[in-house]
N, C-alpha and C positions, 0 to 999 in steps of 0.2 A: 504494499499498500504505499502512496505517496499523500504527504499531507501540507498543504500551506498553512503554516500557522501565524497567527497575529500576536503583538505585544499584550502582554499580561499573562493571567492563567489560562492556559489551551487545554489543559488537562487536569482535571480534579483527581484526587488519591483514586487509584485503581490498582489492578494486579490483573495477570493473565495466566492461564493454566499452562503457556508454551513459554518458551524462551523468546524473548524479545529483542532484536537488534535494531536499534534507533540510530542510522547516519544523519547528522544535522549537516545537511548539504549547505547550509547558510542560514546565519541569524546567531544569536547567542542568547543563552538564558541560564537556569538552573533548575535541576531537579530534585526535590526531597523525598529521600528513600527511607524507609522506615528502619530506625536502628543505626543511622548514618549520619554524618555530617551533610550538608548540602552540597550537591555535586555541582559545579559550574562548568558549563560546556560550550564551546564555542564552534564557529565554522569547521567543517572537515573533522570535527570529533564524532567517536561514536560510543556510544553507551549499551552495554547487555545486560538486560534484567534477567535474574532468574526466575522460574515458574513462582507464583505466588509473591514476589516481591513487590510489595505495595510501593507505588510511587507516583509522584505527580509531576508536572511540568509547567514552568513560568518563564516566559520569554522576555527578554528585556529588548530586543528588536525582532521585527518579523524576520521570517524564514521559512525553510522547507525543510520536511523530514522524510526520510526513506525508512519504513519500517518493515522487516523480515520476521515474521513469526514462525517458530519451528516445534513443532509437538513433540513431548517427551513421554515414553513409557513410564506409568505411574510407580513402576519399581526404582526408575532411574533418578525420580526427582531428588530424593533424598542425597544424593551425591552431586548437586548442584546448589548448595547453601545461598550463593550470592553471586551478583553479578559485578561488572567491572568496567572501567572508562579508559579510552585511549584520546588522549587529548588531540593529538593532530595524526591523521593516517596519511602517508604520502604514497602508499603502493596504489597507482592508479588502475591497474589491472583489478585490483580488490575492488574499489571503489567502483568501478563500471560493473564488476560481478553483483554488486546490491543494487545497482540500477535495473539491470537486466531483471533480477528477483521481484523486482517492484513494480514491474508495468502494469499490474493489475490482476485481479481474480481472473482465472481462465478455467474452463473446464478442461481437463487434461485427461487422456488418455492414460491406460495403466503404465506403458512404457515411458511416455513423456512424464508423467509424475515422478516415476523413480528416478528419472535424470534430473528433474527439479529438486527431490528430495536429497540426492547425492550432491549436486551443487550448492543448496544451502549448508547442508553437513560440511561440506569442505570450506565454505566462508567462514562458518563459527569457527573450525578448527585453526584457520588462519588467524583468525581474530584472538583466539585464545594464545596462540603461539606469540603473536606481537606483545600481548599483553604481559606474558610471562617473561619477556627480556626488556620490558620497558622500565625505565628508571623512575621512581617517582619524583615529584619537584623537589621534595626537601632534600633528596639526594644529587640535586644537579649542581654541578661545580659552576663558578663563575662565568666562564667562557660558555657553557651550554645555554645559561640563562640569557645572555645576551644574543644568541643565536635564535632562541625559541623567542625572546622579544621582537627581534627582527621580524620573525615569520608572523607573529602575531599582529604586528603594525601592518605588515603587507597583505595579510588576508582582511583585514579591516579597510584599507585605504588604497588597495590595489588600483582602482578606478581613478583616482587623483594624483597618485604619486608622480611627480614630475622629474626627479632625480633621485637616486640611491643615496645620495647624500643626506636627504630627508630622513630616511629610515635610522641611518647612523646618528643623525642628531637627536631623533627622537628616544634612542637607547641609552646617549650618553657615551659613546666611544667615537673614537675618529673612522672615516669612513675606509681608510686603505687597512685598518686594522681589522675592520669587521668584514670586509671584502675577503681577505686572506683567513681570517677565523672560520667563514661560513664555508669556504671552499675546503678547508681542513677537516670541518665536521661533519659536512654533508655530500663531500665528493662533487659537489656542484657548484655552479658560478650563483652569485647573487639574483642576477638579472634572469639567470634561466629559471629560478624559483619563481619570481613574480610573473614570468612568462606563463609557467604553470597552473598559477593560480588564474591569471586572466582567461587562460584558454579553458580551465573547468568552468568559469563562470560564463565563457561564450557558450559551450556547449549545451548548458542548461538553458540559457535564452535562447539558443537556436531550436531547442525542440520543444520547450514548454512555451513558447511565446511565437507573434507573428510580426515582432519588431522587424523592421528593416535592417540590413546589413551596417547602414550608417549609424544606426541609434545601437545596435548592438555594439560596433566598435568604439562609440564614445562612452557607453555604460562599462566597459571592461577597460578602459585607459589607453585604448589606440588612438593615434591622433588620426587617423581617418580610415574609411573602410578598405582602401587598396592596401594600406600596410598591415591593415588586418586580414585580409583575406591572403596575404602573402605568409604572414607568420602562421595560420591555420592551416594551410596547405602545407607547411612544412612540417607541423606536427603532427596532423591527423592523415597526411597523404592525400588528401582530397579538399576542394574547396569547400567553404561554409556551406554554400547552396546546396551541393550534393549531399554532404552531410545530414544538414536538416531534412532533406527530402528522404533518404533513406531511415534515418530515425522515425519519422512519421508513417512510414510504410512497414516499419517492424511490427 
């Protein structure tokens, strides 16, 4: 399922018999989970709720959620006592799989249902693996906090960033320091991360809106639709118009 969520309380306290994966494709807010501190989430964060884990959701900014629910045999639920949160998921293939799994409820044949079950289970296993290797923010060193601070600022201001020096200024370090630090920690350049974030939003707008390319380009931080089309073609190996047409036909 996919949901457009508005600012404020968008989900009262509730629980599910299933495991629930919630990918916050955009927007930020917090979830109050029974017996835990409030869980603050931001864009590209994923929350996994355990079966019967009571929670609500409050949005500080509007956004869009992608939700996958996975039924669990009753005998296995006792082995899944609590969920977990991944602040930023960078695996674009994993995010694309969540998008595929949330295209809507379908009447699937037996073979197709088996494939969907396997894909959903594989997605959950991948998220568990990421969570098991993720360091909590309390354990992050200073350099990692700078890197994550830069990523957070970029995700929130990607459409208006005119220079990467703005990012460095916001987190309080020099541009050259941040540029080298980011490359060492993430194995990619800072500008490539900005492009990834902009492309992620561009894909969402192409699929879920009828906005012209000129407006999509402006909303994603590109100077014009021609530059946007060139960048999109390099990243997706097809022009944005064809990507939109194929996604809507799927």
